[in-house]
A tleap script that builds the chain and sets N, CA, C and O, in Angstrom:
source leaprc.protein.ff14SB
mol = sequence {
  NMET LYS VAL ASN ASN CYS ASP ARG VAL THR
  PHE GLU LYS HIE LEU ALA ASN ALA TYR LYS
  LYS PHE GLU GLU ARG SER ARG TYR GLU TRP
  THR LEU HIE LEU ALA ARG TYR LYS LYS ILE
  ALA ASN LYS SER CVAL
}
set mol.1.N position { -5.292 -6.015 -24.611 }
set mol.1.CA position { -3.903 -5.690 -24.430 }
set mol.1.C position { -3.430 -6.221 -23.043 }
set mol.1.O position { -4.155 -6.141 -22.051 }
set mol.2.N position { -2.223 -6.749 -23.018 }
set mol.2.CA position { -1.679 -7.248 -21.771 }
set mol.2.C position { -0.431 -6.432 -21.397 }
set mol.2.O position { 0.399 -6.104 -22.245 }
set mol.3.N position { -0.330 -6.119 -20.105 }
set mol.3.CA position { 0.838 -5.472 -19.577 }
set mol.3.C position { 1.344 -6.328 -18.458 }
set mol.3.O position { 0.577 -6.682 -17.563 }
set mol.4.N position { 2.617 -6.676 -18.475 }
set mol.4.CA position { 3.193 -7.566 -17.478 }
set mol.4.C position { 2.448 -8.880 -17.391 }
set mol.4.O position { 2.304 -9.459 -16.315 }
set mol.5.N position { 1.976 -9.345 -18.536 }
set mol.5.CA position { 1.276 -10.626 -18.642 }
set mol.5.C position { -0.052 -10.630 -17.886 }
set mol.5.O position { -0.534 -11.689 -17.482 }
set mol.6.N position { -0.641 -9.458 -17.696 }
set mol.6.CA position { -1.922 -9.338 -16.966 }
set mol.6.C position { -2.945 -8.765 -17.911 }
set mol.6.O position { -2.754 -7.686 -18.473 }
set mol.7.N position { -4.056 -9.502 -18.091 }
set mol.7.CA position { -5.121 -8.995 -18.969 }
set mol.7.C position { -6.034 -8.043 -18.231 }
set mol.7.O position { -5.923 -7.896 -17.014 }
set mol.8.N position { -6.926 -7.399 -18.942 }
set mol.8.CA position { -7.812 -6.366 -18.379 }
set mol.8.C position { -8.695 -6.915 -17.255 }
set mol.8.O position { -8.861 -6.271 -16.219 }
set mol.9.N position { -9.252 -8.092 -17.463 }
set mol.9.CA position { -10.178 -8.690 -16.472 }
set mol.9.C position { -9.435 -8.977 -15.170 }
set mol.9.O position { -9.958 -8.707 -14.089 }
set mol.10.N position { -8.246 -9.511 -15.257 }
set mol.10.CA position { -7.463 -9.803 -14.079 }
set mol.10.C position { -7.111 -8.534 -13.367 }
set mol.10.O position { -7.159 -8.480 -12.138 }
set mol.11.N position { -6.751 -7.493 -14.116 }
set mol.11.CA position { -6.420 -6.187 -13.520 }
set mol.11.C position { -7.647 -5.614 -12.797 }
set mol.11.O position { -7.539 -5.148 -11.662 }
set mol.12.N position { -8.794 -5.648 -13.448 }
set mol.12.CA position { -10.007 -5.082 -12.860 }
set mol.12.C position { -10.345 -5.793 -11.550 }
set mol.12.O position { -10.763 -5.141 -10.593 }
set mol.13.N position { -10.176 -7.106 -11.488 }
set mol.13.CA position { -10.436 -7.863 -10.236 }
set mol.13.C position { -9.486 -7.441 -9.160 }
set mol.13.O position { -9.883 -7.232 -8.014 }
set mol.14.N position { -8.215 -7.312 -9.524 }
set mol.14.CA position { -7.215 -6.895 -8.548 }
set mol.14.C position { -7.493 -5.499 -8.034 }
set mol.14.O position { -7.412 -5.250 -6.831 }
set mol.15.N position { -7.821 -4.585 -8.933 }
set mol.15.CA position { -8.153 -3.202 -8.551 }
set mol.15.C position { -9.337 -3.156 -7.590 }
set mol.15.O position { -9.282 -2.468 -6.571 }
set mol.16.N position { -10.379 -3.866 -7.902 }
set mol.16.CA position { -11.583 -3.904 -7.043 }
set mol.16.C position { -11.180 -4.417 -5.651 }
set mol.16.O position { -11.581 -3.853 -4.632 }
set mol.17.N position { -10.389 -5.482 -5.624 }
set mol.17.CA position { -9.985 -6.044 -4.321 }
set mol.17.C position { -9.109 -5.047 -3.555 }
set mol.17.O position { -9.252 -4.921 -2.338 }
set mol.18.N position { -8.218 -4.347 -4.229 }
set mol.18.CA position { -7.358 -3.372 -3.572 }
set mol.18.C position { -8.178 -2.253 -2.965 }
set mol.18.O position { -7.923 -1.843 -1.833 }
set mol.19.N position { -9.173 -1.744 -3.709 }
set mol.19.CA position { -10.001 -0.665 -3.158 }
set mol.19.C position { -10.844 -1.162 -1.972 }
set mol.19.O position { -11.087 -0.422 -1.019 }
set mol.20.N position { -11.278 -2.414 -2.048 }
set mol.20.CA position { -12.042 -2.987 -0.973 }
set mol.20.C position { -11.190 -3.004 0.322 }
set mol.20.O position { -11.664 -2.638 1.397 }
set mol.21.N position { -9.946 -3.430 0.185 }
set mol.21.CA position { -9.017 -3.459 1.330 }
set mol.21.C position { -8.755 -2.047 1.831 }
set mol.21.O position { -8.730 -1.812 3.039 }
set mol.22.N position { -8.561 -1.109 0.915 }
set mol.22.CA position { -8.316 0.277 1.274 }
set mol.22.C position { -9.490 0.868 2.078 }
set mol.22.O position { -9.289 1.527 3.099 }
set mol.23.N position { -10.681 0.625 1.609 }
set mol.23.CA position { -11.871 1.129 2.295 }
set mol.23.C position { -11.979 0.539 3.686 }
set mol.23.O position { -12.290 1.259 4.635 }
set mol.24.N position { -11.727 -0.763 3.831 }
set mol.24.CA position { -11.805 -1.413 5.100 }
set mol.24.C position { -10.753 -0.891 6.042 }
set mol.24.O position { -11.056 -0.602 7.200 }
set mol.25.N position { -9.531 -0.764 5.587 }
set mol.25.CA position { -8.402 -0.322 6.465 }
set mol.25.C position { -8.516 1.157 6.817 }
set mol.25.O position { -7.992 1.599 7.840 }
set mol.26.N position { -9.210 1.931 5.959 }
set mol.26.CA position { -9.355 3.366 6.222 }
set mol.26.C position { -10.356 3.644 7.340 }
set mol.26.O position { -10.475 4.785 7.787 }
set mol.27.N position { -11.049 2.661 7.781 }
set mol.27.CA position { -12.012 2.866 8.883 }
set mol.27.C position { -11.314 3.031 10.244 }
set mol.27.O position { -11.922 3.467 11.222 }
set mol.28.N position { -10.052 2.680 10.277 }
set mol.28.CA position { -9.299 2.706 11.516 }
set mol.28.C position { -8.293 3.810 11.525 }
set mol.28.O position { -7.797 4.213 10.473 }
set mol.29.N position { -7.974 4.320 12.721 }
set mol.29.CA position { -6.907 5.299 12.850 }
set mol.29.C position { -5.617 4.536 13.118 }
set mol.29.O position { -5.536 3.739 14.053 }
set mol.30.N position { -4.620 4.786 12.297 }
set mol.30.CA position { -3.344 4.043 12.376 }
set mol.30.C position { -2.272 4.949 12.997 }
set mol.30.O position { -2.282 6.170 12.840 }
set mol.31.N position { -1.363 4.304 13.698 }
set mol.31.CA position { -0.181 5.021 14.210 }
set mol.31.C position { 1.060 4.330 13.653 }
set mol.31.O position { 1.054 3.141 13.335 }
set mol.32.N position { 2.089 5.102 13.552 }
set mol.32.CA position { 3.352 4.603 12.985 }
set mol.32.C position { 4.454 4.950 13.967 }
set mol.32.O position { 4.655 6.116 14.308 }
set mol.33.N position { 5.175 3.915 14.424 }
set mol.33.CA position { 6.258 4.113 15.372 }
set mol.33.C position { 7.607 3.972 14.632 }
set mol.33.O position { 7.953 2.898 14.142 }
set mol.34.N position { 8.336 5.064 14.570 }
set mol.34.CA position { 9.588 5.077 13.835 }
set mol.34.C position { 10.788 5.221 14.728 }
set mol.34.O position { 11.864 5.571 14.243 }
set mol.35.N position { 10.653 4.963 16.028 }
set mol.35.CA position { 11.769 5.138 16.966 }
set mol.35.C position { 12.999 4.287 16.571 }
set mol.35.O position { 14.141 4.696 16.785 }
set mol.36.N position { 12.753 3.149 16.017 }
set mol.36.CA position { 13.891 2.285 15.682 }
set mol.36.C position { 14.767 2.888 14.587 }
set mol.36.O position { 15.908 2.459 14.413 }
set mol.37.N position { 14.263 3.867 13.850 }
set mol.37.CA position { 15.007 4.480 12.753 }
set mol.37.C position { 15.592 5.864 13.148 }
set mol.37.O position { 16.105 6.591 12.297 }
set mol.38.N position { 15.507 6.201 14.419 }
set mol.38.CA position { 15.950 7.528 14.868 }
set mol.38.C position { 17.450 7.752 14.578 }
set mol.38.O position { 17.830 8.830 14.121 }
set mol.39.N position { 18.263 6.791 14.829 }
set mol.39.CA position { 19.713 6.936 14.582 }
set mol.39.C position { 20.001 7.185 13.111 }
set mol.39.O position { 20.826 8.028 12.759 }
set mol.40.N position { 19.308 6.439 12.259 }
set mol.40.CA position { 19.528 6.602 10.827 }
set mol.40.C position { 19.097 7.968 10.341 }
set mol.40.O position { 19.785 8.604 9.544 }
set mol.41.N position { 17.951 8.413 10.830 }
set mol.41.CA position { 17.392 9.734 10.429 }
set mol.41.C position { 18.312 10.831 10.877 }
set mol.41.O position { 18.513 11.784 10.125 }
set mol.42.N position { 18.878 10.756 12.047 }
set mol.42.CA position { 19.773 11.800 12.560 }
set mol.42.C position { 21.071 11.885 11.761 }
set mol.42.O position { 21.651 12.964 11.632 }
set mol.43.N position { 21.518 10.782 11.236 }
set mol.43.CA position { 22.761 10.775 10.449 }
set mol.43.C position { 22.576 11.489 9.107 }
set mol.43.O position { 23.509 12.109 8.597 }
set mol.44.N position { 21.367 11.400 8.538 }
set mol.44.CA position { 21.155 11.956 7.234 }
set mol.44.C position { 20.835 13.445 7.216 }
set mol.44.O position { 20.732 14.064 6.156 }
set mol.45.N position { 20.684 13.997 8.394 }
set mol.45.CA position { 20.342 15.457 8.482 }
set mol.45.C position { 21.570 16.305 8.549 }
set mol.45.O position { 21.471 17.530 8.625 }
savepdb mol mol.pdb
quit
């Protein structure tokens, strides 16, 4: 069965690659700087 023109084998390869990237990136502590959105956030409150 194909969904969005993607067969099972292609999906499984993509999934394995995505998990590999996730595992690699999860080894690091990440920070997120949202200061540039402060004005927008204050308007919506």
